[in-house]
C-alpha positions as MATLAB code, in Angstrom:
seq = 'MAERNAAPEGLPRPVFESLLRTVEEMDTPDGFKAELIRGKIIVSPWPPLRTARCLRPLREQLTAHAPPGHVADAAPVLFRFPSPGAAYGPALFSVDQEALEAEGRSADGSALSLVAEFTSVSTRDADWAEKLDVYGRAVPVYLVVDMQHAEITCFAHPSPHGYRSSRTVSFGEPLDVAEPFRFVLDTAGFVAEA';
ca = [
     -29.728  -27.722   18.309;
     -29.541  -24.006   17.506;
     -30.148  -22.936   13.944;
     -26.876  -21.756   12.408;
     -28.391  -18.688   10.797;
     -30.387  -17.525   13.801;
     -30.509  -13.731   13.985;
     -27.631  -12.321   15.994;
     -28.724  -10.751   19.238;
     -28.643   -6.984   19.051;
     -27.304   -4.564   21.610;
     -29.569   -1.884   23.043;
     -29.080    1.240   20.876;
     -27.409    3.366   23.615;
     -24.953    0.548   24.408;
     -24.166    0.063   20.713;
     -23.594    3.794   20.188;
     -21.329    4.006   23.241;
     -19.259    1.002   22.159;
     -19.120    2.289   18.570;
     -17.791    5.667   19.766;
     -15.124    3.857   21.781;
     -14.072    1.756   18.779;
     -14.022    4.825   16.514;
     -11.823    6.753   18.938;
      -9.359    3.967   19.698;
      -5.772    4.606   18.740;
      -4.781    1.091   17.746;
      -1.127    0.285   17.079;
       0.003    0.221   13.452;
      -1.114   -2.990   11.785;
      -4.093   -3.533   14.119;
      -7.793   -2.777   13.875;
     -10.588   -2.549   16.415;
     -14.012   -4.043   15.670;
     -17.239   -4.567   17.572;
     -17.889   -8.320   17.505;
     -20.449  -10.162   19.636;
     -20.949   -7.025   21.723;
     -17.237   -6.827   22.570;
     -14.467   -4.590   21.328;
     -11.931   -6.853   19.640;
      -8.477   -5.699   18.556;
      -6.842   -7.917   15.968;
      -4.080   -7.571   13.380;
      -4.804   -6.612    9.796;
      -4.225   -9.543    7.460;
      -0.594  -10.691    7.212;
       1.573   -9.666    4.259;
       1.089  -13.005    2.501;
      -2.561  -12.091    1.895;
      -1.366   -9.435   -0.578;
      -0.846  -12.290   -3.057;
      -4.659  -12.677   -3.085;
      -5.791   -9.204   -2.078;
      -4.130   -7.293   -4.911;
      -5.572   -9.308   -7.857;
      -8.958   -9.524   -6.105;
      -9.103   -5.751   -5.646;
      -8.105   -5.147   -9.285;
     -10.852   -7.450  -10.563;
     -13.473   -6.001   -8.216;
     -12.548   -2.472   -9.298;
     -13.099   -3.428  -12.936;
     -16.547   -4.920  -12.201;
     -17.874   -2.738   -9.365;
     -21.428   -1.427   -9.701;
     -21.736    2.195  -10.926;
     -20.812    4.643   -8.177;
     -19.062    1.984   -6.086;
     -15.351    1.763   -5.312;
     -13.295   -1.249   -4.250;
     -10.814   -0.496   -1.490;
      -8.684   -2.050    1.216;
      -8.494    1.087    3.359;
      -9.032    0.814    7.106;
     -12.730    1.761    7.224;
     -15.145    0.749    9.969;
     -18.669   -0.198    8.796;
     -21.515   -0.164   11.302;
     -24.497   -2.518   11.495;
     -26.701   -1.073   14.295;
     -29.421   -3.732   14.319;
     -27.210   -6.589   15.485;
     -24.858   -4.121   17.201;
     -21.747   -4.797   15.124;
     -19.004   -2.741   13.477;
     -16.418   -4.360   11.215;
     -13.286   -3.250    9.387;
     -13.196   -5.654    6.422;
      -9.931   -6.416    4.663;
     -11.407   -5.498    1.269;
     -14.766   -4.032    0.308;
     -16.821   -2.406   -2.426;
     -19.031    0.446   -1.284;
     -21.108    3.299   -2.662;
     -18.494    6.060   -2.668;
     -20.990    8.546   -1.183;
     -20.891    6.535    2.074;
     -17.197    7.404    2.407;
     -17.969   11.133    2.170;
     -20.342   11.140    5.160;
     -19.524   12.821    8.447;
     -18.224   10.704   11.293;
     -15.669    7.972   11.729;
     -17.643    4.940   10.553;
     -19.636    4.244    7.406;
     -23.102    2.755    7.015;
     -22.845   -0.991    6.359;
     -25.922   -0.875    4.114;
     -23.847    0.985    1.488;
     -21.636   -2.075    0.933;
     -22.029   -4.117   -2.254;
     -19.298   -6.632   -1.356;
     -17.046   -7.559    1.541;
     -14.001   -9.829    1.450;
     -12.408  -11.208    4.600;
      -9.108  -13.111    4.666;
      -9.114  -15.745    7.382;
      -6.343  -16.056    9.940;
      -6.034  -18.108   13.085;
      -7.196  -15.115   15.158;
     -10.142  -14.059   12.953;
     -11.333  -17.350   11.458;
     -14.229  -17.954   13.876;
     -15.670  -14.450   13.457;
     -15.268  -14.541    9.649;
     -17.155  -17.840    9.317;
     -19.776  -17.271   12.029;
     -20.874  -13.825   13.226;
     -19.703  -11.867   10.176;
     -21.338  -14.410    7.881;
     -24.625  -13.960    9.766;
     -24.489  -10.144    9.836;
     -23.293   -9.672    6.257;
     -25.801  -12.315    5.110;
     -28.675  -10.004    5.995;
     -27.300   -6.802    4.459;
     -24.398   -7.182    1.990;
     -25.082   -8.562   -1.524;
     -21.791  -10.510   -1.780;
     -19.433  -11.834    0.902;
     -16.155  -13.450   -0.110;
     -14.315  -15.524    2.473;
     -10.726  -16.034    1.375;
      -9.688  -19.020    3.469;
      -5.917  -18.676    3.710;
      -5.546  -21.843    5.810;
      -7.331  -24.088    3.274;
      -6.400  -22.201    0.046;
     -10.076  -21.781   -0.893;
     -12.428  -18.910   -1.602;
     -16.181  -18.949   -0.959;
     -18.679  -16.570   -2.532;
     -21.848  -16.076   -0.481;
     -24.669  -14.272   -2.284;
     -28.340  -13.336   -2.183;
     -28.813  -11.989    1.355;
     -32.088  -12.546    3.170;
     -33.478  -12.065    6.691;
     -32.166  -15.583    7.397;
     -28.715  -15.160    5.848;
     -27.259  -15.892    2.442;
     -29.281  -18.138    0.158;
     -26.384  -19.366   -1.973;
     -22.691  -20.101   -1.776;
     -19.968  -21.643   -3.877;
     -16.431  -22.618   -2.873;
     -13.438  -23.200   -5.133;
      -9.774  -23.911   -4.506;
      -7.237  -21.214   -5.286;
      -6.440  -21.405   -8.978;
     -10.025  -22.209  -10.041;
     -12.470  -19.635  -11.484;
     -15.286  -18.414   -9.228;
     -18.560  -16.861  -10.324;
     -19.172  -13.666   -8.355;
     -22.882  -12.901   -8.053;
     -24.848   -9.716   -8.698;
     -24.313   -6.841   -8.602;
     -20.871   -7.810   -9.966;
     -21.667  -10.743  -12.272;
     -18.209  -11.776  -13.435;
     -15.881  -14.754  -13.204;
     -13.093  -14.166  -10.697;
      -9.716  -15.434  -11.852;
      -7.969  -16.907   -8.782;
      -4.900  -18.214  -10.646;
      -2.804  -15.467   -9.028;
      -3.843  -16.643   -5.553;
      -1.675  -19.750   -5.831;
       1.763  -19.464   -4.257;
       4.548  -20.220   -6.662;
       6.771  -23.129   -5.664;
];
């Protein structure tokens, strides 16, 4: 049985750089993004409109608690992780704002303080598997907003073997968000009104 948090296999540097250039230069249709996942260029839709119910209050709370010099945003930005050979465009993120002023078309993934992904049928596997493994070695906090199960999971404390802690709550319940944020996320607004 393979260990779940085994290190993702990396791409040779020249292959990664070539694929990254291709992803950066792609002219995807409106509402779609291109990412480098498992060594393949994957085009998928941005989260559906119904995620705004969760995304908006999450972004507001992250903005209020972001570490000094970091901004929370939902802009279409591609973050690169050269070691495993990945490049992701998260739905929502908090990043050192200097990383967004760099030259080029993708930002350094090591500048991220938090990433939030909103699951969909098309992205669910990558959000819970490869992205969890890659973020778990580099990003202090990873929030998986599971739209199919109305739950949110906070992964924290990255290590060479992945995140060392996690906590899941149903929409409507408070969730402790770990350092460097250290606040209680109010998810009451995530619940759809009947």
